[in-house]
BAKEKE-519562 format. One record per atom (N, C-alpha, C): y, x, z; residue in one letter. Coordinates in steps of 0.1 Angstrom, whole numbers, padded with zeros to 4 digits, always signed. Example, Ala and Ser with C-alpha at 12.3 -4.5 7.8 and 13.67 -1.06 7.14 Angstrom:
BEGIN
-0057+0132+0078A-0045+0123+0078A-0033+0132+0078A-0022+0128+0071S-0011+0137+0071S+0000+0129+0079S
This chain:
BEGIN
+0232+0093-0128M+0225+0097-0116M+0231+0109-0110M+0231+0109-0097K+0235+0121-0090K+0223+0129-0085K+0223+0142-0087L+0211+0150-0083L+0215+0159-0071L+0205+0159-0062Y+0207+0167-0050Y+0194+0176-0048Y+0196+0188-0043H+0184+0197-0041H+0182+0198-0026H+0169+0195-0022V+0165+0196-0008V+0152+0204-0008V+0149+0208+0004R+0136+0216+0006R+0126+0206+0013R+0114+0207+0008L+0103+0199+0014L+0092+0209+0018L+0092+0212+0031G+0084+0224+0035G+0090+0236+0029G+0081+0243+0022K+0086+0256+0015K+0090+0254+0001K+0088+0242-0004K+0092+0238-0018K+0106+0232-0019K+0112+0235-0030R+0125+0229-0033R+0122+0217-0043R+0129+0206-0040T+0127+0195-0049T+0141+0188-0052T+0141+0180-0062T+0154+0174-0066T+0153+0159-0063T+0163+0154-0057V+0164+0140-0053V+0175+0133-0062V+0172+0122-0067S+0182+0115-0076S+0187+0102-0069S+0200+0100-0069L+0206+0087-0064L+0214+0082-0075L+0215+0068-0076S+0224+0062-0085S+0238+0065-0081S+0247+0065-0091E+0261+0067-0089E+0266+0058-0078E+0262+0045-0078T+0267+0035-0069T+0262+0039-0055T+0249+0042-0053L+0244+0044-0040L+0250+0057-0034L+0252+0067-0043A+0259+0080-0038A+0273+0077-0033A+0280+0069-0041A+0294+0066-0037A+0295+0058-0024A+0286+0047-0023L+0286+0040-0011L+0282+0048+0001L+0273+0057+0000F+0269+0065+0011F+0279+0075+0014F+0287+0080+0004A+0298+0089+0007A+0308+0082+0016A+0311+0070+0012F+0321+0062+0020F+0315+0060+0034F+0303+0057+0036H+0296+0055+0049H+0298+0068+0057H+0297+0079+0051L+0298+0092+0058L+0313+0096+0060L+0322+0087+0056G+0336+0090+0058G+0342+0100+0048G+0336+0101+0036M+0340+0110+0026M+0345+0103+0013M+0353+0110+0006E+0357+0105-0008E+0345+0108-0017E+0340+0097-0024P+0329+0100-0034P+0333+0110-0044P+0322+0117-0049E+0323+0126-0060E+0332+0138-0057E+0332+0142-0045T+0339+0155-0041T+0328+0165-0036T+0331+0177-0035R+0322+0187-0030R+0318+0184-0016R+0328+0180-0008Q+0325+0177+0006Q+0315+0165+0007Q+0316+0155-0001A+0307+0144-0001A+0293+0148-0006A+0292+0156-0016T+0280+0161-0021T+0272+0169-0011T+0280+0177-0004S+0274+0186+0007S+0269+0177+0018S+0277+0167+0022A+0274+0159+0034A+0261+0151+0031A+0260+0145+0019I+0249+0137+0015I+0236+0146+0015I+0237+0158+0009Q+0226+0167+0008Q+0222+0171+0022Q+0231+0174+0031K+0228+0178+0044K+0221+0166+0052K+0226+0154+0050W+0220+0143+0057W+0205+0141+0052W+0203+0142+0039M+0190+0140+0033M+0180+0151+0038M+0185+0163+0039Q+0177+0174+0044Q+0173+0172+0059Q+0183+0167+0066T+0180+0164+0081T+0169+0153+0082T+0170+0143+0074E+0160+0132+0074E+0146+0137+0070E+0146+0146+0060L+0133+0151+0056L+0127+0160+0067L+0136+0169+0073D+0131+0177+0084D+0126+0169+0096D+0134+0159+0099R+0130+0150+0110R+0117+0143+0108R+0114+0139+0096A+0101+0132+0092A+0090+0142+0094A+0092+0155+0091G+0082+0165+0093G+0069+0163+0084G+0071+0159+0072D+0060+0157+0063D+0062+0165+0050D+0057+0178+0051P+0059+0187+0039P+0051+0183+0027P+0042+0173+0028N+0034+0169+0016N+0039+0155+0011N+0050+0151+0016R+0055+0138+0011R+0056+0137-0004R+0053+0126-0009V+0055+0123-0024V+0065+0112-0025V+0071+0111-0037R+0081+0101-0040R+0093+0103-0031R+0098+0115-0030V+0109+0119-0021V+0121+0111-0024V+0125+0110-0037S+0137+0103-0040S+0137+0088-0035S+0125+0082-0038Q+0124+0068-0034Q+0125+0066-0019Q+0118+0075-0011W+0119+0075+0003W+0133+0077+0009W+0140+0086+0003L+0154+0089+0008L+0163+0078+0004L+0161+0072-0008Q+0169+0060-0012Q+0168+0049-0002Q+0155+0046+0002E+0153+0036+0012E+0160+0039+0025E+0159+0052+0030R+0165+0056+0042R+0180+0054+0041R+0186+0058+0030I+0201+0056+0028I+0205+0042+0028I+0197+0033+0021L+0200+0019+0021L+0200+0013+0035L+0190+0017+0043L+0189+0012+0057L+0200+0017+0065L+0204+0029+0062E+0215+0035+0070E+0228+0028+0068E+0231+0025+0055I+0244+0019+0052I+0245+0004+0054I+0234-0003+0054M+0234-0017+0055M+0238-0021+0069M+0243-0033+0071D+0246-0039+0083D+0234-0037+0093D+0236-0033+0105K+0225-0031+0114K+0217-0043+0117K+0223-0055+0118E+0216-0067+0120E+0206-0070+0109E+0211-0067+0097L+0202-0069+0085L+0191-0059+0085L+0194-0047+0088S+0183-0037+0088S+0173-0039+0099S+0177-0045+0111E+0168-0048+0122E+0159-0060+0117E+0164-0070+0110K+0156-0080+0104K+0146-0075+0095K+0150-0065+0087Y+0140-0059+0077Y+0129-0052+0085Y+0132-0044+0095F+0122-0037+0102F+0113-0046+0110F+0118-0057+0115R+0109-0067+0122R+0100-0073+0112R+0105-0077+0100W+0097-0082+0089W+0086-0072+0085W+0090-0060+0083W+0081-0050+0078W+0070-0047+0088W+0074-0046+0101L+0064-0044+0111L+0054-0056+0112L+0059-0068+0110K+0050-0080+0110K+0040-0079+0098K+0045-0075+0086E+0037-0074+0074E+0026-0063+0077E+0030-0052+0083E+0021-0041+0086E+0010-0046+0095E+0014-0053+0106D+0004-0058+0115D-0006-0068+0108D-0001-0076+0100E-0009-0086+0093E-0019-0080+0083E-0014-0069+0076S-0023-0062+0066S-0034-0054+0073S-0031-0049+0085S-0041-0042+0092S-0052-0051+0098S-0049-0064+0100I-0059-0073+0105I-0068-0078+0094I-0063-0079+0082A-0071-0084+0070A-0082-0075+0066A
């Protein structure tokens, strides 16, 4: 596991990514995996995502960021299918 430190509001927290996901994301960011530059770029990207979400009380930060990374690196057509499916599931569950 690769560990990254980010800030969630005023608290510092640790995010873990599998070696594979970290390497794939480094490639996606145009970096060589397992370098200082890649580690820094991944950490910066995750911090930006957390800041953008604006939820200092978020729980399960690692899982949330892993999902965000997967959606970022996957083919855009596939991620759009996922979002359409997810939104449909959300709509149906709110009706029930």
